[in-house]
MIBAKOL-308076 format. One line per field, with one value per residue: residue number from 1; x, y, z of N, C-alpha, C in turn. Coordinates in steps of 0.001 Angstrom, whole numbers, plus 500000, padded with zeros to 6 digits. Last residue first. Layout:
BEGIN
seq c(NUM; ...)
n_xx c(X; ...)
n_yy c(Y; ...)
n_zz c(Z; ...)
ca_xx c(X; ...)
ca_yy c(Y; ...)
ca_zz c(Z; ...)
c_xx c(X; ...)
c_yy c(Y; ...)
c_zz c(Z; ...)
***
This chain:
BEGIN
seq c(340; 339; 338; 337; 336; 335; 334; 333; 332; 331; 330; 329; 328; 327; 326; 325; 324; 323; 322; 321; 320; 319; 318; 317; 316; 315; 314; 313; 312; 311; 310; 309; 308; 307; 306; 305; 304; 303; 302; 301; 300; 299; 298; 297; 296; 295; 294; 293; 292; 291; 290; 289; 288; 287; 286; 285; 284; 283; 282; 281; 280; 279; 278; 277; 276; 275; 274; 273; 272; 271; 270; 269; 268; 267; 266; 265; 264; 263; 262; 261; 260; 259; 258; 257; 256; 255; 254; 253; 252; 251; 250; 249; 248; 247; 246; 245; 244; 243; 242; 241; 240; 239; 238; 237; 236; 235; 234; 233; 232; 231; 230; 229; 228; 227; 226; 225; 224; 223; 222; 221; 220; 219; 218; 217; 216; 215; 214; 213; 212; 211; 210; 209; 208; 207; 206; 205; 204; 203; 202; 201; 200; 199; 198; 197; 196; 195; 194; 193; 192; 191; 190; 189; 188; 187; 186; 185; 184; 183; 182; 181; 180; 179; 178; 177; 176; 175; 174; 173; 172; 171; 170; 169; 168; 167; 166; 165; 164; 163; 162; 161; 160; 159; 158; 157; 156; 155; 154; 153; 152; 151; 150; 149; 148; 147; 146; 145; 144; 143; 142; 141; 140; 139; 138; 137; 136; 135; 134; 133; 132; 131; 130; 129; 128; 127; 126; 125; 124; 123; 122; 121; 120; 119; 118; 117; 116; 115; 114; 113; 112; 111; 110; 109; 108; 107; 106; 105; 104; 103; 102; 101; 100; 99; 98; 97; 96; 95; 94; 93; 92; 91; 90; 89; 88; 87; 86; 85; 84; 83; 82; 81; 80; 79; 78; 77; 76; 75; 74; 73; 72; 71; 70; 69; 68; 67; 66; 65; 64; 63; 62; 61; 60; 59; 58; 57; 56; 55; 54; 53; 52; 51; 50; 49; 48; 47; 46; 45; 44; 43; 42; 41; 40; 39; 38; 37; 36; 35; 34; 33; 32; 31; 30; 29; 28; 27; 26; 25; 24; 23; 22; 21; 20; 19; 18; 17; 16; 15; 14; 13; 12; 11; 10; 9; 8; 7; 6; 5; 4; 3; 2; 1)
n_xx c(501738; 501640; 504798; 505518; 505316; 505938; 503513; 501284; 500724; 498776; 498119; 498573; 496358; 494636; 495132; 492213; 491108; 490267; 488778; 487736; 485040; 482537; 481447; 482377; 485018; 485047; 483934; 486116; 488346; 487164; 486762; 489268; 490447; 489315; 489676; 492404; 493664; 496434; 497752; 497939; 498259; 496334; 493915; 492200; 492302; 492418; 489639; 487796; 490364; 492304; 492564; 490225; 489194; 491207; 493299; 492307; 491963; 494189; 495495; 494452; 494715; 497579; 497709; 496238; 497803; 500301; 500922; 503566; 504942; 504630; 506688; 509154; 509118; 510317; 508687; 506127; 507192; 507379; 504805; 503470; 504447; 503808; 500788; 501022; 501645; 500698; 500722; 503682; 504365; 503267; 504717; 507441; 507166; 506571; 508941; 510747; 509561; 509702; 512636; 513343; 511983; 513164; 515785; 515207; 514222; 515410; 514152; 511247; 510717; 511478; 510017; 507243; 507758; 505584; 503710; 501107; 498078; 494453; 491749; 489435; 485921; 482907; 481240; 478289; 478186; 480041; 482436; 482143; 480543; 479715; 479396; 479930; 481215; 481512; 481989; 484928; 485413; 485666; 487284; 489945; 489514; 488275; 490371; 492165; 490533; 489368; 491947; 492613; 490901; 488904; 490055; 487672; 485944; 484266; 481897; 481854; 484737; 485072; 485328; 487378; 487100; 487468; 490217; 491512; 491948; 493602; 497301; 496191; 494111; 490954; 488165; 484868; 481670; 478528; 476151; 475201; 477315; 478428; 475579; 474247; 473829; 475611; 477686; 478432; 479781; 481790; 483441; 484296; 485613; 487624; 489478; 489824; 491276; 493618; 494287; 492533; 491663; 490414; 487659; 484842; 481792; 478909; 475643; 473573; 473557; 474282; 472323; 472658; 473598; 472525; 473097; 475183; 474700; 476428; 476766; 477297; 478856; 480976; 481607; 482687; 482792; 485464; 487870; 488834; 488250; 489681; 492735; 495223; 497391; 498505; 501689; 502287; 500940; 502931; 503284; 503639; 501112; 498923; 496374; 495998; 497324; 495876; 493766; 495167; 495759; 493330; 493151; 495045; 497093; 500392; 503464; 506336; 510048; 511946; 511324; 511633; 510936; 508320; 506508; 506815; 505962; 503401; 502363; 502351; 500512; 498280; 498034; 499333; 502119; 503944; 507256; 509294; 512280; 515388; 516523; 516975; 518636; 518511; 518910; 517204; 517503; 516920; 513985; 513813; 514943; 513227; 513289; 512275; 510149; 508627; 508607; 506664; 504462; 503006; 501230; 498699; 498870; 500692; 502529; 501006; 501055; 502008; 505475; 508163; 511129; 514403; 517391; 520096; 521303; 524153; 527250; 528447; 531657; 534687; 536262; 538902; 541880; 542629; 540230; 537922; 536815; 537572; 539574; 541392; 542557; 543634; 545536; 546911; 547797; 549481; 551231; 552648; 553842; 555544; 557589; 558153; 557871; 556725; 558138; 556015)
n_yy c(487264; 486586; 486696; 488911; 487508; 486022; 484219; 485125; 485517; 485419; 484317; 481661; 480595; 480699; 480875; 482143; 482162; 485270; 487458; 489716; 491129; 490168; 489992; 487501; 487971; 490011; 488244; 486276; 487812; 488417; 486235; 484698; 486641; 486131; 483251; 483362; 486644; 488441; 491277; 493589; 492738; 489496; 488163; 489545; 491928; 491279; 490490; 492551; 495176; 498080; 500315; 501855; 503452; 504950; 504875; 506256; 508860; 509580; 509786; 511871; 513803; 514141; 515283; 517597; 518884; 519435; 521257; 522260; 520365; 518652; 518783; 517625; 514634; 514316; 515702; 514589; 512185; 513281; 514168; 512083; 510853; 512325; 511835; 509152; 507055; 504282; 504019; 504153; 501505; 499764; 500239; 499743; 497046; 496275; 497046; 495063; 492720; 492935; 492913; 490402; 488632; 489388; 488268; 485696; 484758; 485190; 483643; 483351; 486197; 487411; 485970; 486900; 490128; 492006; 494436; 495887; 496832; 497997; 495900; 493339; 493784; 494079; 495864; 496420; 499137; 499327; 499434; 502044; 504865; 507770; 510927; 514450; 517208; 518622; 517445; 519267; 522024; 522926; 521881; 521385; 519466; 517764; 516677; 515520; 514004; 512191; 510791; 509178; 507527; 507070; 507362; 507347; 507904; 511294; 513167; 515185; 517332; 520195; 521287; 521813; 519479; 517473; 517652; 517466; 514947; 513314; 513592; 511085; 512042; 510799; 510605; 510261; 509234; 509099; 506550; 503902; 502303; 501147; 500213; 498847; 497516; 497124; 495441; 497218; 499359; 498224; 497293; 499787; 500799; 499137; 499147; 502081; 502113; 500711; 500640; 502426; 504698; 507234; 509169; 510967; 510916; 512965; 511201; 509672; 507993; 508066; 507521; 504743; 504604; 507314; 510102; 512757; 515657; 517908; 520318; 519998; 517688; 516481; 512946; 509801; 506268; 504856; 502672; 501169; 497797; 496973; 496712; 498290; 496139; 493215; 492043; 490795; 489314; 489301; 488778; 488087; 488107; 486710; 487426; 486886; 489050; 491072; 490485; 490733; 493476; 494675; 493924; 495547; 498137; 498446; 499092; 496783; 495918; 496255; 497202; 495650; 493075; 492597; 492989; 495770; 496960; 495729; 496893; 499525; 499630; 499465; 501253; 504273; 505683; 506684; 507335; 505191; 505619; 504036; 502505; 501131; 498595; 496381; 495343; 496041; 498630; 499746; 499588; 501601; 504342; 506332; 506714; 504089; 503782; 506484; 505837; 503551; 504436; 506296; 505808; 506776; 509417; 509562; 510461; 509301; 505644; 503191; 502906; 500907; 500494; 498953; 497882; 496198; 495066; 496163; 494231; 493173; 494378; 492803; 491736; 493720; 493411; 493385; 491678; 490742; 488540; 486343; 485872; 487611; 487246; 484576; 485695; 487225; 485405; 483763; 485907; 486355; 483608; 483380; 485559; 484824; 481354; 479659; 476537; 473866)
n_zz c(519876; 516324; 514091; 511363; 507972; 506294; 505848; 504429; 501021; 497930; 495695; 495505; 496858; 494989; 491589; 489418; 485865; 484345; 485184; 486943; 486623; 486988; 489401; 490418; 490571; 492388; 494388; 494690; 495860; 498160; 499121; 499637; 501087; 503608; 503905; 504385; 505561; 506200; 508766; 509789; 513215; 513911; 514441; 515453; 514546; 511883; 511435; 512094; 511312; 510399; 508484; 507998; 510341; 512053; 510231; 507825; 508803; 509550; 507305; 505693; 507985; 507629; 504826; 505353; 507082; 505525; 503608; 503471; 502754; 500544; 498891; 500359; 501677; 504011; 505869; 505447; 506892; 509175; 510002; 510001; 512552; 514198; 514305; 514704; 516538; 516479; 513660; 513245; 514605; 513236; 510747; 511591; 512132; 509530; 508044; 509399; 508290; 505650; 505411; 506530; 504486; 502132; 502834; 503084; 500108; 497617; 495804; 496118; 496734; 494151; 492328; 493107; 494443; 496717; 498849; 500948; 499743; 500055; 500626; 499876; 499561; 498224; 497114; 497604; 498939; 500772; 499921; 498160; 499156; 497650; 499083; 498255; 500013; 502573; 504758; 505497; 502903; 500348; 498913; 499725; 501337; 499945; 498304; 500203; 501575; 499055; 498141; 500415; 501844; 500081; 496568; 493834; 490732; 490214; 488678; 486722; 485109; 485339; 487658; 489214; 490889; 488994; 487982; 490376; 490784; 489527; 489094; 486178; 483674; 482074; 479739; 480862; 479938; 481020; 481735; 480659; 479537; 481589; 483696; 486883; 489119; 490823; 490172; 488006; 489145; 490352; 488624; 487254; 489434; 490219; 487911; 488210; 490393; 489735; 486026; 483436; 482348; 484818; 484717; 485656; 484362; 484295; 484196; 483565; 486813; 489662; 490861; 491557; 493957; 496084; 496370; 495777; 493963; 492561; 493469; 496460; 496234; 494005; 494244; 494165; 494919; 496708; 498665; 500752; 502127; 504905; 505124; 504210; 504196; 504251; 502949; 500611; 497537; 494680; 490805; 488296; 485764; 484570; 484922; 487484; 488553; 488096; 489617; 492187; 492450; 492421; 495085; 496339; 495208; 496433; 496485; 496317; 495794; 493818; 490743; 488499; 488147; 486988; 489279; 489879; 487521; 487756; 489667; 489259; 486910; 488458; 490397; 489240; 489211; 491965; 493707; 495045; 496923; 497587; 499231; 502137; 503563; 506104; 508710; 510712; 511152; 509008; 509206; 511568; 511460; 510975; 508265; 507108; 508249; 507424; 504715; 504845; 506422; 504868; 503033; 503997; 503169; 499958; 497041; 494031; 493672; 494513; 494791; 495085; 496418; 496530; 498615; 499718; 502689; 504129; 505074; 507856; 509151; 509171; 512034; 513647; 514057; 516814; 518809; 520185; 519593; 520629; 518811; 519194; 521929; 521052; 519620; 521340; 523007; 521796; 520819; 523705; 524321; 522501; 523175; 525438; 526081; 529052; 530644; 531500)
ca_xx c(502103; 501149; 503361; 505595; 504575; 506730; 504832; 501321; 501701; 499285; 497953; 499651; 497846; 494410; 495100; 493845; 491239; 491029; 488594; 488362; 486421; 482875; 481195; 480772; 484646; 485758; 483464; 484487; 488169; 487935; 485436; 487982; 490813; 489051; 488580; 491769; 492976; 495231; 497125; 498466; 497882; 497610; 495308; 492055; 492186; 493619; 490907; 487928; 489180; 492250; 493926; 490614; 488311; 490054; 493569; 492828; 490819; 493471; 496193; 494350; 493288; 496916; 498388; 495736; 496590; 500605; 499887; 502054; 505462; 503668; 505668; 508861; 508354; 510662; 509918; 506357; 506506; 508521; 505858; 503257; 504425; 505088; 501341; 500482; 502444; 501113; 499454; 502766; 504812; 502686; 503490; 507029; 507471; 505786; 507742; 511229; 509947; 508547; 512130; 513656; 511354; 511795; 515869; 515471; 513273; 515903; 515652; 512010; 510377; 512167; 511403; 507815; 507464; 507111; 503666; 502761; 499044; 495614; 491958; 490716; 487166; 483466; 482414; 478596; 477362; 478464; 482019; 482250; 481666; 479435; 480610; 478835; 481387; 481552; 480359; 483942; 485651; 484775; 485907; 489853; 490293; 487505; 489024; 492430; 490679; 488670; 491371; 493815; 491868; 488514; 489804; 488928; 486282; 485301; 482263; 481006; 483727; 485394; 484168; 487134; 487048; 486129; 489186; 491348; 490907; 492581; 496151; 496233; 495128; 491789; 489715; 486100; 483441; 479525; 476886; 474408; 476425; 479291; 476590; 474416; 472778; 474415; 477274; 477874; 478539; 480862; 482607; 483638; 484374; 486729; 488642; 489104; 490140; 492555; 494585; 493641; 491291; 491739; 488283; 486238; 482733; 480304; 476710; 473687; 473348; 475388; 472153; 471228; 474219; 472236; 472488; 474864; 474823; 476113; 476747; 476125; 477972; 480680; 481343; 483140; 482663; 484284; 487310; 488588; 488552; 488565; 491777; 493621; 497407; 497117; 500664; 502812; 500661; 502300; 503105; 504091; 501930; 500415; 497010; 495600; 497906; 496971; 493404; 494163; 496789; 494090; 492344; 494837; 495655; 499312; 502375; 505598; 508601; 511735; 511327; 511929; 512102; 509389; 506642; 507286; 507191; 504367; 502353; 503317; 502037; 498464; 498365; 498339; 500711; 503298; 505803; 509343; 510726; 514503; 517749; 515764; 518874; 517914; 519915; 517041; 517915; 518308; 514502; 513306; 516064; 513682; 514055; 514000; 510757; 508969; 509378; 508150; 505471; 503909; 502559; 499184; 498963; 499555; 502615; 501862; 500180; 500769; 504166; 507414; 509980; 513533; 516121; 519559; 521069; 522920; 526390; 527639; 529820; 533521; 535443; 537763; 541384; 543085; 541246; 538736; 536279; 536536; 538432; 540530; 541583; 542434; 544745; 546356; 546886; 548458; 550761; 551908; 552242; 554494; 556713; 557499; 558600; 556539; 557765; 556991)
ca_yy c(486623; 487190; 485915; 488332; 488439; 487023; 483686; 485407; 484790; 486288; 485427; 481855; 480450; 481845; 480040; 482289; 481727; 484144; 486715; 488692; 491643; 490155; 491171; 487780; 487102; 490066; 489678; 485873; 487041; 489418; 487221; 483899; 486536; 487502; 483903; 482793; 485198; 488327; 489614; 493263; 494026; 490545; 487414; 487712; 491887; 491881; 489747; 491202; 494765; 496877; 499540; 500407; 502707; 504792; 504485; 505114; 507952; 509424; 508847; 510673; 513538; 513821; 513923; 516609; 518829; 518246; 520465; 523299; 520999; 518494; 519440; 518836; 515015; 513598; 516279; 515703; 511807; 512846; 514966; 512977; 510149; 512258; 513088; 509578; 508414; 504952; 504059; 505081; 503071; 499823; 500338; 501012; 498014; 496005; 497451; 496702; 493051; 493101; 493686; 491474; 488575; 489810; 489707; 486390; 485090; 486371; 483605; 482176; 485000; 487592; 485593; 485341; 489133; 491592; 493087; 495486; 496330; 498096; 497300; 493871; 493266; 493447; 496206; 495587; 498771; 499686; 498580; 500634; 503678; 506233; 509728; 513180; 515988; 519320; 517679; 518212; 521185; 523665; 522296; 522692; 520775; 518531; 517385; 516427; 515000; 512646; 511919; 509803; 507993; 507790; 506709; 507635; 507175; 510233; 512131; 515288; 516206; 519617; 521263; 522852; 520704; 517621; 517699; 518850; 515545; 513890; 513241; 511416; 511620; 511808; 509980; 511068; 508927; 509885; 507643; 504978; 503334; 502379; 499938; 499978; 497306; 497837; 495187; 495792; 499712; 499042; 496318; 498703; 501552; 499287; 497911; 501459; 502918; 500132; 500751; 501273; 503504; 506481; 507806; 511201; 510228; 512569; 512424; 510715; 508033; 508447; 508954; 505290; 504246; 506127; 509291; 511380; 515226; 516834; 520532; 521153; 517549; 518151; 514174; 511008; 507188; 505192; 502793; 502853; 498816; 497364; 495396; 498790; 497676; 493829; 492624; 490301; 490306; 488219; 489511; 487180; 488996; 486345; 487903; 486021; 487615; 490949; 490537; 489281; 492737; 494683; 493257; 494094; 497676; 498391; 499144; 497814; 495832; 495059; 497370; 497099; 493385; 492423; 491947; 494462; 497161; 495357; 495502; 499134; 499855; 498204; 500122; 503524; 506246; 505850; 507756; 506288; 505036; 504834; 503526; 501400; 499967; 496778; 495096; 494696; 497466; 499432; 498880; 500328; 503165; 505953; 507816; 504488; 503013; 506301; 506886; 503576; 503320; 506596; 505434; 505280; 509062; 509969; 510231; 510282; 506871; 503054; 503361; 501427; 500623; 500058; 497414; 497447; 494836; 496109; 495396; 492884; 494187; 493886; 491294; 493097; 493577; 494948; 491906; 492199; 489879; 486992; 484680; 487648; 488421; 484789; 484558; 487571; 486411; 483373; 485174; 487228; 484360; 482432; 485631; 486098; 482517; 479921; 478159; 474100)
ca_zz c(521185; 517456; 514735; 512802; 509126; 506605; 506140; 505652; 502020; 499039; 495917; 494898; 497513; 496388; 492907; 490013; 487058; 484369; 483657; 486985; 486581; 485805; 488592; 490134; 489487; 491159; 494137; 494251; 494334; 497368; 499001; 498872; 499771; 502925; 503599; 503260; 505691; 505234; 508434; 508189; 512227; 514148; 513722; 515871; 516000; 512381; 510905; 513018; 511257; 511218; 509006; 507305; 509361; 512164; 511403; 507669; 508173; 510772; 508047; 505369; 507585; 508575; 505279; 504602; 507453; 506545; 503528; 503854; 503604; 501717; 498331; 500431; 500470; 502852; 505557; 504745; 505654; 508559; 510036; 509314; 511106; 514210; 513892; 513670; 516498; 517844; 514395; 512783; 515136; 514691; 510833; 511434; 513051; 510481; 508003; 509654; 510041; 506249; 504951; 507092; 505739; 502271; 502795; 504139; 501357; 498816; 495660; 496062; 497663; 495599; 492425; 493206; 493119; 495795; 497795; 500751; 500699; 499446; 499838; 500646; 498730; 499381; 496677; 497043; 497565; 501084; 500538; 497317; 499525; 497542; 498721; 498371; 499480; 500889; 504448; 505593; 504220; 501260; 498322; 498704; 501753; 501299; 497700; 499596; 502529; 500041; 497311; 499777; 502703; 501282; 497819; 494380; 491790; 490155; 489486; 487773; 485055; 483849; 486828; 487992; 491649; 489625; 487004; 489841; 491672; 488721; 489940; 487556; 483961; 482907; 480093; 480256; 480570; 480023; 481869; 481408; 478770; 481244; 482809; 485806; 487782; 491210; 491430; 487466; 488098; 491075; 489298; 486627; 488781; 491072; 488117; 487073; 490424; 490694; 487468; 483860; 481872; 484114; 484826; 485217; 485130; 483385; 484628; 482821; 485583; 488526; 490809; 490316; 492693; 495899; 497568; 495182; 495098; 491827; 492296; 495792; 496681; 494650; 493894; 494822; 493773; 496502; 497371; 500864; 500784; 504113; 505571; 504094; 504734; 504140; 504048; 501973; 498712; 495869; 492270; 489288; 486548; 484378; 483867; 486390; 488810; 487141; 488446; 492000; 491951; 491149; 494091; 496430; 495296; 495385; 497289; 496227; 496657; 494869; 492253; 488385; 488737; 486118; 488598; 490818; 487705; 486764; 489660; 490051; 486892; 487425; 490750; 489516; 488315; 491106; 493310; 494037; 497317; 496968; 498263; 501294; 502945; 504636; 507563; 510026; 512174; 508868; 507970; 511492; 511402; 512196; 509171; 506681; 508375; 508928; 505358; 504298; 506958; 505634; 502671; 504245; 504592; 500775; 498566; 494410; 493295; 493558; 495269; 494128; 496687; 496192; 497945; 499026; 501421; 504317; 504144; 506841; 509427; 508658; 511072; 513639; 513141; 516196; 518195; 520795; 519009; 521546; 519302; 517674; 521445; 522152; 519282; 519964; 523455; 522042; 519883; 522883; 525044; 522271; 521663; 525187; 525545; 527393; 530306; 530579)
c_xx c(500699; 501378; 502985; 504306; 504967; 506605; 505856; 502695; 501584; 500185; 498392; 499604; 498951; 495627; 495170; 493586; 492671; 491039; 488973; 488039; 487436; 484358; 481753; 480483; 483087; 485044; 483971; 483927; 486825; 487767; 485992; 486973; 489908; 489538; 488252; 490695; 492697; 494847; 496045; 498278; 498640; 497470; 496583; 493639; 492210; 493668; 491997; 489325; 489073; 490564; 493266; 491679; 488779; 489109; 492042; 492849; 491266; 492069; 494972; 494588; 493493; 495493; 497542; 496157; 495984; 498806; 499587; 500861; 504109; 503900; 504461; 507303; 508053; 510179; 510674; 507842; 506584; 508365; 507303; 504171; 504263; 505433; 503074; 500917; 502007; 501326; 499611; 501396; 504069; 503188; 502538; 505465; 507058; 505861; 506915; 509649; 509908; 508530; 510606; 512850; 511979; 511447; 514108; 515526; 514011; 514655; 516266; 513411; 511127; 511932; 511854; 509082; 507990; 506718; 505367; 502769; 500312; 496928; 493554; 490944; 488126; 484611; 483089; 480191; 477961; 477776; 480824; 481850; 481401; 480614; 479621; 479663; 480434; 481359; 480381; 482503; 484971; 484635; 485083; 488109; 490365; 488485; 488343; 491486; 491423; 489084; 490330; 492896; 492996; 489720; 489688; 488767; 487685; 485382; 483712; 481268; 483110; 484752; 483942; 485752; 486961; 486240; 487996; 490475; 490566; 491364; 494719; 497483; 495320; 492883; 490428; 487291; 484263; 480807; 477955; 474956; 475341; 478353; 477327; 475404; 473119; 473692; 475876; 477357; 477886; 479488; 481559; 482640; 483578; 485473; 487601; 488413; 489346; 491115; 493237; 493985; 492126; 491205; 489403; 487128; 484256; 481404; 477883; 474852; 473127; 474617; 473234; 471530; 473377; 473235; 472556; 474245; 474611; 475912; 476145; 476071; 476869; 479307; 481269; 482509; 482450; 484174; 485992; 488120; 488238; 488618; 490458; 492896; 495950; 497365; 499800; 502206; 501538; 502022; 502519; 504385; 502535; 501490; 498507; 495855; 497232; 497664; 494834; 494093; 496256; 495298; 492613; 494064; 495275; 497978; 501095; 504444; 507895; 510613; 511471; 511959; 512488; 510832; 507779; 507494; 507862; 505619; 503183; 503403; 503045; 500180; 498726; 498968; 499641; 502498; 505596; 507626; 510036; 512960; 516561; 516425; 517737; 518019; 519123; 517821; 517811; 518734; 516140; 514018; 515559; 514647; 514300; 514287; 512165; 510245; 509488; 508975; 506550; 505179; 503589; 500571; 499432; 499859; 501362; 501619; 501158; 500500; 503219; 505719; 509250; 512118; 515297; 518156; 520030; 522307; 524748; 526650; 529360; 532373; 534522; 537218; 539988; 542137; 541568; 540006; 536844; 536136; 537424; 539336; 540859; 541619; 542980; 545306; 546544; 547329; 549545; 551102; 551792; 553324; 555596; 556939; 558124; 557188; 557769; 556796)
c_yy c(486479; 486335; 486742; 487789; 487967; 487679; 484636; 484917; 485720; 485065; 486426; 483736; 481094; 481776; 481069; 481321; 481963; 483691; 485543; 487550; 490875; 490644; 491398; 489141; 487301; 489374; 489809; 487185; 486636; 488630; 488067; 485368; 485932; 487630; 485277; 483125; 484692; 486780; 489540; 491782; 493469; 491683; 488288; 487351; 490274; 491759; 490026; 490409; 493311; 496497; 498174; 499671; 501626; 503978; 504185; 504063; 506510; 508513; 508464; 509737; 512119; 513333; 513324; 515364; 517569; 517975; 519101; 522381; 521889; 519268; 519262; 519657; 516424; 513693; 515420; 516184; 513260; 512406; 514757; 513844; 510871; 511872; 513373; 511256; 508943; 506291; 504682; 505100; 503888; 501226; 500471; 501352; 499440; 496853; 497741; 497264; 494422; 493267; 494198; 492659; 489677; 489634; 490448; 487808; 485530; 486427; 484672; 482507; 483813; 486640; 486318; 485220; 487789; 490684; 493160; 494094; 496307; 497317; 497252; 495249; 493758; 492717; 495420; 495168; 497826; 499344; 498554; 499915; 502454; 505273; 508443; 511997; 514951; 518036; 517992; 518280; 519988; 522766; 522439; 522897; 522044; 519726; 518328; 517060; 515964; 513884; 512702; 511136; 508786; 508341; 507700; 506850; 507449; 509369; 511771; 514460; 516037; 517997; 520534; 522447; 521814; 518628; 517957; 519068; 516932; 514409; 514002; 512800; 511721; 511511; 510862; 510532; 509825; 509405; 507847; 506176; 504287; 503155; 501119; 499619; 498382; 498296; 495859; 495204; 498362; 499090; 497119; 497640; 500537; 499734; 498072; 500199; 502463; 500632; 500454; 501557; 502531; 505119; 507702; 509977; 510693; 512207; 511750; 511599; 509577; 508320; 509206; 506718; 504997; 505839; 507815; 510938; 513830; 515712; 519169; 521109; 518811; 517819; 515270; 511967; 508640; 506135; 503432; 503312; 500543; 498381; 495787; 497313; 498291; 495088; 493417; 490873; 489723; 489229; 488759; 488125; 488593; 487151; 487782; 486173; 486630; 489717; 490577; 489442; 490939; 493643; 493207; 493185; 495933; 497947; 499383; 497945; 496991; 495057; 496349; 497476; 494781; 492614; 491189; 493335; 496152; 495719; 495007; 497671; 499487; 498576; 498960; 502034; 505419; 506397; 507019; 506254; 506005; 504460; 504536; 502452; 500348; 498321; 495365; 494096; 496165; 498437; 498633; 499255; 501769; 504473; 507276; 505393; 503221; 505158; 506845; 504303; 503300; 505787; 505904; 504721; 507480; 509298; 510560; 510018; 508025; 504423; 503296; 501792; 501259; 499442; 499073; 497112; 495767; 495518; 495130; 494057; 494009; 493551; 492458; 492957; 493007; 494837; 493191; 492169; 491105; 488495; 485457; 486692; 488340; 486038; 484591; 486753; 487187; 484403; 484479; 486757; 485490; 483243; 484556; 486126; 483798; 481368; 478384; 475851)
c_zz c(522085; 518835; 516113; 513467; 510695; 507813; 506946; 506286; 503266; 500201; 496963; 495079; 496877; 496943; 494052; 491213; 487780; 485548; 483610; 486013; 486306; 485558; 487415; 489462; 489075; 490138; 492788; 493882; 494013; 495745; 498402; 498315; 499000; 501739; 502975; 502648; 504488; 505883; 507306; 508128; 510898; 513121; 513882; 515709; 516335; 514058; 511857; 512536; 511961; 511191; 509632; 507619; 508517; 511590; 512083; 509185; 508038; 510182; 509119; 506365; 507081; 508704; 506420; 504712; 506593; 507120; 504301; 503623; 504039; 502723; 499377; 500190; 500510; 501460; 504403; 504770; 504727; 507360; 509008; 508963; 509953; 512688; 513563; 513395; 515041; 517676; 515711; 513463; 514642; 515046; 512182; 511028; 512888; 511633; 508859; 509183; 510088; 507920; 505777; 506758; 506828; 503664; 502699; 503855; 502663; 499849; 497188; 496215; 497529; 496398; 493783; 493249; 493462; 495352; 497228; 499777; 499967; 500539; 499437; 499849; 499701; 499252; 497792; 496749; 496865; 500348; 501034; 498804; 499033; 498145; 499046; 498083; 499496; 499968; 503095; 505486; 504705; 503023; 499264; 497989; 500758; 501457; 498961; 498835; 501450; 500869; 498023; 499168; 501807; 501962; 499124; 495684; 492363; 491203; 489532; 488767; 486535; 483868; 485712; 487330; 490271; 490310; 487758; 488852; 490938; 489474; 489224; 487911; 485532; 483202; 481079; 480847; 479654; 480774; 480556; 481853; 479117; 480201; 482349; 485110; 487060; 490082; 491405; 489071; 487803; 490105; 490219; 487393; 487975; 490294; 489084; 487275; 488955; 490563; 488367; 485535; 482310; 483622; 484243; 485638; 484695; 484398; 483923; 483380; 484776; 487104; 490135; 489884; 491476; 494220; 497405; 496539; 494836; 493078; 491616; 494368; 496308; 495006; 494610; 493869; 494681; 495577; 497263; 499707; 501176; 503241; 504987; 504462; 505082; 504781; 503583; 502993; 500061; 496539; 493356; 490517; 488028; 485130; 483409; 485024; 487725; 487152; 487512; 490235; 491865; 490926; 492716; 495253; 495249; 496036; 496147; 496803; 496170; 495460; 492964; 489689; 488622; 486540; 487775; 490273; 488872; 486902; 488675; 490372; 487749; 487266; 489604; 489684; 488287; 490412; 492172; 493918; 496240; 496986; 497775; 500475; 502046; 504384; 506183; 508853; 511764; 510015; 508335; 510491; 511705; 512666; 510426; 507719; 508068; 508960; 506657; 504574; 506282; 506234; 503660; 503669; 504694; 502208; 499033; 496315; 494029; 493099; 494125; 494773; 495561; 496198; 497356; 498336; 500736; 502708; 504095; 506296; 508214; 508980; 510421; 512302; 512945; 514848; 517414; 520034; 519262; 520776; 519865; 517894; 520231; 521978; 519953; 519325; 522278; 522666; 520678; 521699; 524184; 523106; 521734; 524051; 525709; 527238; 529037; 530596)
***
């Protein structure tokens, strides 16, 4: 049977639409918008967020990171994520365990610092530290909240010290200036954050005394990526795609640290003339905190039950964790890409 010209045209249009060649293509799916809350001012191990946004790793997975906010401590970051004021956060994982025991519904997704970089830090020429007992009688600059405070209390208990053994002065972040100006003698801080900043101003490598917690009884995970129970329950696909973009950025940062620093500084102009500090922070992490035996076995960012048990047991033993927590509520590895 012969087809009329009109029928042929209609058939061609239908075929074109079926093949995606029609004049009115279906609209592309809009990217899911998310926000990120950091734990502190920008540092090297935050580079993955800026790289992921700049290099298109998040966009590739349909994620639009609308803001990356600086923080004022892990405790506040956990609260922001737990109450929905931020979609994802970056915070100290031991502090997450404490917050979880207090009812904050936050869950770890990726371990970034597998080995804790927290330490007690002083200016060597004025207050040299060779052992924890050297802290006795010194003036400690401390913010009475957040990961450094949790670490400080646990560090003292692990080494037979009490807060009565020293003087404490409440300081506000960033508090390394209090140390440089001599207003305090010692601060708790991060090897991959405060140390490069301080060394750059205090005389270079070797100008500081450092007691790393991991060497003195602080056997815990470091920092990590997290979200809320609600996000995992209601939008697991968004979580999965965000983690996929983050992990691509994580691998890229390790392979291209200089470029990662350039991108981070571009997004944070206050670091335009301090790229060397960001680079020192990132190199410290690449060398000593991003990977351990677990990551070599299971992959970058993975957390094991054993590592969380060690973290929780340390917090319990040192009197920091007051209420019980369930390990399987603290973290999940299900959104991480599997090793091949």
